[in-house]
Residue, then its C-alpha position, 0 to 999 in steps of 0.5 A: m660440303p659444297t651445296k649441290s646446284p638444283k636441277k635446271t628446269k627446261l625452258f622450251i622456246e618455240a623458235v619458229p619465228l626465228v627461222d623464218r626466211q623473211v625476217s620481220g618485226v616479230p622475229h626481231a622481238l623474239a630474238g631480243v627476248v631470248a637473248t635477254l633471258a639467256a644473259n640473265k643469270k637468275i634465269t640461267d641458274l634455274y633454266e636450261i633454255v632450249l630453242v625448238a625449231p624445224a630441223s631443216r631450218m635450225h641453221l638459221l638460228d645462227r644469224w641471231q646474236g646472244l643465242e649461242g649458249c642456248t640448247r637446240k632441239a628439232i621439232p619431231m615432225k615436219f613443219r608442214i604437218m605441224n602447221g596443218l595439225g595446229r590449225r585443226g587443233l590436232l597436235p599432241p601435247m608438246d611435252l610428251l614429245l620434248g619433255s616437261g618444263v616451261y614453254l614460251f610461244g612467241n607468235y600467237f600459236n601454241w601447242p597443248l601441254t599436259r598438266r606437268s608443264k606450264s606455258l606462256t604465249y605471245i599475242h602481240d596485238a588484237c587487231f584481228a579481233v578488234f579491227p578484222q578489216y585491217v588483217q589479211p583475210d585468211n590470216m584473220r579467219m585463222l586467228q579468229r578461229n584458233v586464238p580462243r583455243y590458244i588462250r584456253q590452253t596456256d597459263y599466261i598471255v604475253t603482250v607488248s603494251q598496256s593498250s594491247k593488254k586492255e584490248i585482249v582482256e576486254h575482247f577475250d574476257i581474260d583475268n587481268e593477272h593472266v596477261l603480262v606486258a613485256y615491252n619491246g626493247v631497242d638496240t641503241s648500238l644499232y639505232k643511232q646517228y650515223p656518219t654522213k658518209e655512210v648515210v650518203k652511200v645508202r641514200k645513193k643506193y636507193g635513188l634518194n641522192d641529196q633529196p631530203y626524205i620522210l621514211f616509213v618502215g613496215n608492211i604495206e597493209p591496211r592498218k598502217n594507213l599508207e593510202r592516206l600517208v601517200k595522199a598526204m604527201e601531195h600537200v608536202p613540198k615536192q622537195y621531200a621524198l617518201m621512202m617506204v621500206g618493207s614488204d608489199g603485204w596485202l590489200n595494197d592495190k590502192v596504195f600502189a595506185a596512189i604512189d603511181k599517181l603522185n610520182k606522175a605528178g612530180h612527187k617522189i615516192i620510193k618503194p624498193r621491190t627488193y629486201v632492204p637489209d637492217e644495216d641499210v634501214v638504220r642508216l636510212m632512219s638516221g638520215s631521214t627528216a622524219l619517220a611517218l607511222p600514221s597507223l590506225h592500229e598497233g600493238f606497239g609501234m617499233p619503228a617509232l621507238e627506233a626513230i626516237v632513239s635514232k634522234t629522228v622526229a616521229v610523226v605518228g597516229d594518235i592512238p594509245p600504244l604510240h602514246e606509250v612508245v613516244a610519250d610527248a616526244g612525237i608529232f601526233c596526227d589524226p590517222n583518219s584525216i589526210e589533212s591532219i597527216a599532211e599538217a603533221l608532216n609539214k610541222a616536222v619538215n618546218l621545225t627550226p633547228a632549235q625546235r628539232d633539237k629539243l624534240v629529238a633530245k626529249g625523244y631520245e631520253h624517253g626512248r632509251q628507257f626501253t631496254w629489253e631487261r626493263g621491258i620484259a621484267q614482268l615476264t622474267d619475274t613470272l618465269l622465276m615464280l613458275r620455276g619456284k613451283q616446279 
């Protein structure tokens, strides 16, 4: 007689980040995790993957590739009510509403569960705890107030680098084995070198034309250190523009003031006021002389990884997570020093062709190791272990 397949456990993935109308780094990362789990036969033989999102936004899941085989289930309350109850610690156990299983929460927040279910919760970085001055004040207060409770009511924390794990373990006094590291992966079919005619078209679209440029990708927020980056451009030859892609973020008045000052002095700093789609970002990355990410704090530093697999030189802040991401294939600077940032940028623009080829080859070899399958291996193993205990 044929062996009867075991009944699948439900793996509920709280997919609210995937239906955000403004797509940023966290939704991209969560989509990569879910698509990788959905393509893993060991997981899908044992789990039914269920994406949980507000009914009114469920259609936005269609924009992500690799999620087509996942079941979808609406959160059984209005999104606004869920957020309000969650911030006050008044949510009922989620598994009483959706059923028992294993729950994966992708962005700091989680629901309480009964003892019949297990959960894993992503904390992408601990900036709100270790450098609160870099975080939008309302968000910082919300995270400081609620994250300790979210940690208490989950079985495992998932974070995206060893550096971030160290901060979380030390700051929240968590057992080391209860914090998993799941490195982000990168899509090398998307981040790559593009044909010149495609790069020329996107250059023209954003007013760069034939001018060489340095690229920044990310929100304008204090930890990205953009005031110093813009001021450092004063010491880089004027032939190089700075192209800044990302949302306006918060606490940004000094950054925009510095941009205005340099533009009036004859430099060219471009900050598009409209959303720059991914298909343009990858071509801007391919055509740039260098990526600049002189961050004061990161959980991971995804643009740096995207740069090195695009065979673009990465100028990055000398902080632990960026050493994990680019190893010895980046040009490092002291993020607290305008002079050091300028020196690193000038080093990048003055590389000889041979030096550039050597550095980008080293970066590409290192960066292409960051596959989603390898990156989330510890998360996958933990899910398989939890299924064995069901």
